Each structure stands twice: as C-alpha cells, then as structure tokens.
C-alpha angles and dihedrals in degrees: 000000000000093000092047091051092048091049092049091051092050093046090051091051091048092049089048092052093044093051090049091049092051092048094045091058089060105039103041105146117261122219098195131055118243114254121239110265116244092238094044105166121217112268136200117212115202117194118183109205132194125169130340120286129190096272100026095126092052099042094045091041091056088066089072096049101062117136092226125116104217122032139122126211120219115185118193126200128174098215131036092217093059107124093226091070089075090058092048095049092049090051092048091050091047094054109043090160091069116073101233135158138177118221121200127200145081116249108192098209096134145006087263114094092196092054091045089053092049099050095082091053094048091050091051097045113123097196137073092225113066131182120198110199131176118239094246097058114110105218118212118216092259092046096124093043093054090053096047092047091066095052114115134180090265097043123125098173139000115212143181127215115221117259112204120225143166098036110188098191141017096270089055086051088055090054088051089052091055098041105041120034093019113036098024092044093054094045091052091047089051090047091052089056094046099257103109123152126206116264118203100217095085124001128175113199142161112243094218093056092052092044091052088055093053102286132263091310090064087071088074089074088094131041088246120051094214092055091049089048092052092053093044091053095043089053087054092051093248129131139230116231129188121225117246111247100021123221131267128253110192112213114187109183126353134183124227088245093054092052093045093047093049094047094047090049093053094043092050091049092051091049094047096046102033106019098163091051091047095058097078091052087089092075115042099083126085096251100089097037088051093049089048092051091050090049089052091051091049094050093047088051096224118166127273092255093054091046091051089049092052091050093050093045092050093049090045092054095043097046093034090060090052090047089052091052092049090050094048092049096041091241126151116275132162140151087272089054091056091051089047089053089057090052091045093055090049090051095046095082091047090052091049092054092044090053091059094044097045126071105182144009143198119258122184090340093309120119107227124192135168113278092245090057092051095045094044114114114259 
C-alpha cells in the first residue's frame, strides 16, 4: 500500500508538470501585436449582452478599438429596458467609423438564454467569418488576428479560454485560481494532444460550416451551445483549436457564492454533456496526492519535522509550477493566488461530487435543466 501511494503521488506530480509544460508552450506572453494579414477576410463580431458588470464599459468598448480593417459589430440584448443598452448606444454613437448595431429581442429557440439572445445577430451577419464573444471578454487590438492565426484546413472553430485578471478580493483570486493555472492549463494540454473542446467565451467560425450542420439553432441541441458546437463539428470531421495567448476577463470583486455557483454550473455542464470525459476530473488537483503523501509519511513513521518538510516541499513544487506558468504567460499571480489555489484543490472533489448529484442550475435568473429532464413526461 505504501509503495502504491508513493507511486500515485509521483505520477500526479509528473502529470501536473507535463500539463504545465504543454500549456506553457502555447501561452507564452507575446510582446508584439500580430500584424493584419494581407488577405484579411471581412469579419462579423457578435456580442450578446445582459446587464452591467464591473468592467462592461471597458470590455464592450474594446470591440471598437480593434486593429482590423474590415469588421462589423452586432450587439444582441433580450430586453430593451436592460441597462447595458445605454452603454452600447453611447459606444456606437462615439465610434461612427465602425459599422455597429444593437439588436433587441428574445428568440426562444432553445433552453439556453445566451443562444436565444445570439440568434438575431447570427441571422443579420453579413460575413462568412463570424466571431461570437461574451460581453466580459477584453479584446486586445490584435484580437481578430490571433483567432485567424490558429485556423487550419481541418478547423471547425477557434476558441479562447477566459484568463481572469484584476481580482479585487480573495474570492476573485479564487476565481483566478480556477480559470487560469487550472482550467486554462488543462484545456491547453488537451488541445496540444488533439482533444480540445469548444469554449464559448470567444469563438471564430465560418457561417457556411455551421449552416451546413443545421445552423445556429442546432446549437440548442445541448444545454450549452459550446458543447453542442463541439459535437456538431466532430460529427463533420472538423476540429476545435485554441488560440495562442488567450484573452483577458477582468473580474473586480466576487463573492464566495458567485464563485461556487459559477464553478458548479460549469462542472455540471461538463458532466451532462461529456460524462466520460468528466470522470477523470476527480483527480488532477493536489488534494489526493497530498493525502497520499501524508499517508506514506504516517506508514513509514518518520518524525513530525520530516513530515512537515515533505508537506512544504510538495506544496512548493505544486504551486511553484503553477506560478511559473503564470509568469511565462503574463497572467495574474500573487501570494493570495497561491492560497486560493490550495482552497481550489480542496474544493475540486466537492465540485465533482456536486456535478453528479445536481441536474440543473440557475444562470442569470433562468432555471436551466438538461433537455431530457425538460422533455420527460410529467
């Protein structure tokens, strides 16, 4: 048993370092913006909006500052009385040089309110190349170029994971710990091995490809539009690719309840849409390897000082590797982030269990459940 526990701990550390190495190759910080390609195609950028967040003016305003010669902006909102509409209209008026429109209305084509909000923008898009981007994504000036640069002959969509920045309190640090050196790291490791999944924060697509697969409304086949898109593209023999140097999502303050709600929502979505791929998510954090190491120390009957030294060395190696990834990528990292990573890895098994026990969630005031639960006879 002692040998097995020691082997498990060493294997977990090796897998941790491998995933960080694979991710670091892809996300190394760039110091120069990407130039506009000579054959830059016209692009439509669709941004569904709902409510005002801490950095809404900055993130939505970044849509108008792209260093790209030919793009249109289509904002979509479900209700005319949404307070974010005032921000959007002011930005449109302040940038008459950018073709931009705001579409209002709620097309109930699915159980997904974000997809319902996006449909009208998709239908109005004038270009073959379409980017769907969440309202809290901060777009750099070379945003479009970065997405186009990852397009290959077998690509169905190019996505970006969210990279959390500007945390204003500890709970926002916890969200950074989840999003950056954990979730983004594993998604890039999977992408490096050819197993990427679509991520709805930023998605570059070709309209004709999606229309051939049933159109934007076909993404309502799953409770999450990015999961439906992944399955649609895989059925067509196309791949998902992640952009190099992913885009920033500034956070501000968060509450513990907000972070827990968001993480349970995402973990339940992953479990409902790709259950077999979700099963291994119980193991990647530091919790079980650390417990195994402490069990080894207890069985070998070493002293308290040596046990404490092993614990400190393990955490230093584990967290030091994550800190190195953040430094290479230019992502936020601080002492508070390191403490948040410890809490994150304690919470990961609880999230995994919750994902199997829960079957739905509330998102922006909307109750969302799996399609089979909605369609089951009452």
